[in-house]
C-alpha positions as CSV (number, residue, x, y, z in Angstrom):
1,M,-23.6,185.6,134.6
2,A,-20.7,186.8,132.5
3,G,-21.1,189.0,129.5
4,H,-19.0,190.6,126.7
5,S,-17.4,194.0,127.4
6,K,-19.8,196.9,126.9
7,W,-17.8,199.4,128.9
8,A,-15.9,201.0,126.0
9,N,-19.2,201.6,124.2
10,I,-20.9,202.9,127.3
11,Q,-18.0,205.3,128.0
12,H,-18.1,206.6,124.4
13,R,-21.8,207.2,124.7
14,K,-21.3,209.1,127.9
15,G,-18.6,211.1,126.3
16,R,-20.9,212.0,123.4
17,Q,-23.6,213.1,125.9
18,D,-21.1,215.3,127.7
19,E,-20.1,216.9,124.4
20,K,-23.8,217.7,123.7
21,R,-24.6,219.0,127.2
22,Q,-26.1,222.2,125.9
23,R,-28.6,220.2,123.9
24,I,-29.7,217.9,126.7
25,W,-32.1,220.5,128.1
26,T,-34.0,220.5,124.9
27,R,-34.4,216.7,125.0
28,V,-35.3,216.7,128.7
29,V,-37.9,219.4,128.2
30,R,-39.6,217.3,125.5
31,E,-39.5,214.2,127.7
32,I,-41.1,216.2,130.6
33,M,-43.8,217.6,128.3
34,V,-44.7,214.2,126.8
35,A,-44.6,212.4,130.2
36,A,-46.8,215.1,131.8
37,R,-49.3,215.1,128.9
38,T,-49.7,211.3,128.8
39,G,-49.5,210.6,132.5
40,G,-50.5,213.8,134.3
41,G,-48.5,216.5,135.9
42,D,-48.2,215.0,139.4
43,P,-44.8,213.2,139.6
44,T,-45.8,211.2,142.6
45,A,-48.4,209.4,140.4
46,N,-46.4,209.4,137.2
47,P,-43.2,207.3,137.2
48,R,-42.1,208.5,133.7
49,L,-42.4,212.1,134.8
50,R,-40.4,211.4,138.0
51,L,-37.6,210.0,135.8
52,A,-37.7,213.0,133.5
53,I,-37.5,215.3,136.4
54,E,-34.5,213.4,137.7
55,K,-32.8,213.9,134.3
56,A,-33.6,217.6,134.5
57,K,-32.0,217.9,138.0
58,A,-28.9,216.0,136.8
59,A,-28.7,218.5,133.9
60,N,-28.9,221.4,136.4
61,M,-32.2,222.6,135.0
62,P,-34.0,225.2,137.2
63,A,-37.1,224.0,139.1
64,D,-39.2,226.8,137.6
65,T,-38.2,225.6,134.1
66,V,-39.4,222.1,134.9
67,K,-42.7,223.4,136.4
68,R,-43.3,225.7,133.4
69,N,-43.0,222.9,131.0
70,I,-45.2,220.6,133.0
71,D,-47.8,223.4,133.0
72,K,-47.5,223.7,129.3
73,A,-48.0,220.0,128.8
74,T,-51.1,219.8,131.1
75,G,-52.8,222.8,129.5
76,N,-52.1,225.4,132.2
77,L,-49.9,227.3,129.8
78,E,-49.8,227.5,126.0
79,G,-47.1,225.4,124.4
80,V,-45.9,223.2,121.6
81,T,-47.4,219.7,121.4
82,Y,-44.9,216.9,120.7
83,E,-45.6,213.4,119.5
84,E,-43.4,210.4,119.9
85,I,-42.4,208.5,116.8
86,R,-40.1,205.5,116.5
87,Y,-38.1,204.6,113.4
88,E,-36.3,201.4,112.8
89,G,-33.5,200.5,110.4
90,Y,-30.2,198.9,109.6
91,G,-26.7,200.2,109.9
92,I,-23.4,198.8,108.7
93,G,-23.1,195.1,108.6
94,G,-26.8,194.7,109.1
95,A,-26.7,196.1,112.7
96,A,-30.1,196.9,114.0
97,I,-31.0,200.5,114.9
98,I,-34.0,202.1,116.7
99,V,-34.4,205.9,116.6
100,D,-36.8,207.4,119.1
101,T,-38.0,210.9,118.3
102,M,-40.2,213.6,119.7
103,T,-41.4,216.1,117.1
104,D,-43.9,218.8,116.3
105,N,-43.5,218.1,112.6
106,R,-43.4,214.4,111.6
107,V,-42.8,215.2,107.9
108,R,-39.6,217.0,108.7
109,T,-38.4,214.3,111.1
110,V,-38.9,211.3,108.9
111,A,-37.1,213.1,106.1
112,E,-34.1,213.9,108.3
113,V,-33.9,210.4,109.7
114,R,-34.3,208.7,106.3
115,H,-31.6,211.0,104.8
116,A,-29.2,210.2,107.7
117,F,-29.6,206.5,107.1
118,S,-29.3,206.6,103.3
119,K,-26.3,209.0,103.2
120,H,-24.3,207.1,105.8
121,G,-24.6,203.5,104.7
122,G,-27.8,202.5,106.4
123,N,-31.3,201.7,105.4
124,M,-34.7,202.7,106.9
125,G,-36.8,199.7,107.8
126,T,-40.5,199.2,108.4
127,E,-42.2,199.3,111.8
128,G,-41.3,196.1,113.7
129,S,-38.4,195.3,111.4
130,V,-35.8,195.3,114.1
131,A,-37.6,196.0,117.4
132,F,-38.0,192.3,118.1
133,Q,-34.2,192.2,118.6
134,F,-34.5,194.5,121.6
135,K,-36.0,194.2,125.1
136,H,-37.7,197.2,126.7
137,C,-36.3,197.1,130.2
138,G,-34.6,199.0,133.0
139,Q,-30.8,199.0,132.9
140,L,-28.2,200.1,135.4
141,I,-24.4,200.0,134.7
142,F,-21.8,200.1,137.4
143,A,-18.1,200.8,136.7
144,P,-15.4,198.2,137.0
145,G,-14.3,197.8,140.6
146,T,-17.8,197.9,142.0
147,S,-18.5,194.9,144.3
148,E,-20.4,192.4,142.2
149,D,-21.5,190.5,145.2
150,K,-23.0,193.6,146.9
151,V,-24.7,194.7,143.7
152,M,-26.2,191.3,143.1
153,E,-27.4,190.9,146.7
154,V,-29.2,194.3,146.8
155,A,-30.5,194.2,143.2
156,L,-32.0,190.8,143.2
157,E,-33.6,191.3,146.6
158,A,-35.2,194.5,145.2
159,G,-36.6,192.7,142.3
160,A,-34.0,192.9,139.5
161,E,-34.3,190.2,136.8
162,D,-30.5,189.7,136.2
163,V,-27.1,190.9,137.1
164,I,-24.3,190.5,134.5
165,A,-20.6,191.2,134.8
166,D,-18.7,191.9,131.6
167,D,-15.1,191.0,130.6
168,E,-13.8,194.3,132.0
169,G,-15.6,194.1,135.4
170,A,-18.5,196.5,134.6
171,I,-21.7,195.3,136.2
172,E,-25.1,195.5,134.4
173,V,-28.4,195.2,136.3
174,L,-31.5,194.5,134.4
175,T,-35.0,195.1,135.6
176,S,-38.6,195.1,134.3
177,T,-39.7,198.7,133.4
178,A,-42.1,198.5,136.4
179,D,-39.4,197.6,138.9
180,F,-36.7,199.9,137.6
181,E,-37.3,202.7,140.0
182,A,-37.6,200.5,143.1
183,V,-34.3,198.6,142.2
184,K,-32.5,201.9,141.5
185,N,-33.6,203.4,144.8
186,A,-32.6,200.2,146.7
187,L,-29.1,200.3,145.2
188,E,-28.7,204.0,145.9
189,S,-29.8,203.4,149.5
190,A,-27.1,200.8,149.8
191,G,-24.5,203.3,148.6
192,L,-24.4,201.9,145.0
193,T,-24.8,204.7,142.4
194,A,-24.8,203.6,138.8
195,D,-22.8,205.3,136.1
196,M,-25.8,205.0,133.8
197,A,-29.4,204.2,134.8
198,E,-32.3,204.4,132.4
199,V,-35.3,202.6,130.9
200,T,-34.0,201.5,127.6
201,M,-34.3,199.3,124.5
202,R,-31.5,196.7,125.2
203,A,-30.2,194.6,122.3
204,E,-30.7,190.9,122.9
205,N,-27.7,190.0,120.7
206,S,-24.8,192.1,119.3
207,I,-23.0,192.4,116.0
208,D,-19.2,192.9,116.3
209,L,-17.8,195.7,114.0
210,T,-14.1,196.6,113.6
211,G,-12.0,198.8,111.4
212,D,-13.8,200.8,108.7
213,D,-17.1,199.2,109.5
214,A,-16.9,200.3,113.1
215,A,-15.9,203.9,112.0
216,K,-18.8,204.0,109.5
217,M,-21.3,202.7,112.1
218,Q,-20.2,205.2,114.7
219,K,-20.5,208.0,112.1
220,L,-24.1,207.0,111.3
221,L,-25.0,206.8,115.0
222,D,-23.4,210.2,115.7
223,I,-25.4,211.8,112.8
224,L,-28.6,210.3,114.0
225,E,-28.0,211.4,117.6
226,D,-27.3,214.9,116.4
227,L,-30.7,215.4,114.7
228,D,-32.7,217.9,116.6
229,D,-35.8,215.7,116.9
230,V,-34.0,212.6,118.1
231,Q,-34.3,211.6,121.8
232,N,-32.5,208.3,121.8
233,V,-30.7,205.9,119.5
234,F,-30.5,202.2,120.3
235,H,-28.4,199.7,118.4
236,N,-26.9,196.2,118.6
237,A,-23.5,197.0,117.3
238,S,-20.4,196.2,119.4
239,I,-18.0,198.8,118.1
240,S,-14.2,198.3,118.5
241,E,-11.8,201.2,118.3
């Protein structure tokens, strides 16, 4: 299947993550702690924890730091308890936004998220107001130039739901959340390593934004992503430079 270009937006997001590398440890630690608390401290029996540990390794986090935070989450060490809270809202042009947070103080977090929306042209919505526009799934993105035929063959045989090539040649593999790890491992075993691989909230449809609207939307997204308690920001805006 062919799709519209997402490569520029993906590259911008990766660039933002690189800029904030020093803050990634904080977010990974929270993900490890919540994953371990909800699913247990054994990564072989906890897929979410396995993915969090992969993120920690990619961020060059020491193994003893990972273990210490698993121990905190499972009660072997004293630590902070984080809860997951999702906020939904609208950005510029009615674009849908989902903000996933992990926090030890929900009053502080909701105030900061609401302030970011209201100050930068958005509006907080109620629970479920935009989530129906997204699909919870596994997503792997391969750079332009990757063999579409090879990706498609390996991914579909491993259980992927769809393989989509965009206008610039980037390839997107979609999976169920349950099959994400198996598909990712199959692709890597075939020598195909994705530029981005994650379980995500993928927008079913996009809203094109250009000029001032695009700049305003990007500003809102950047402000939300910079909040200390925010883990992920998902949206359906296609932002042109």
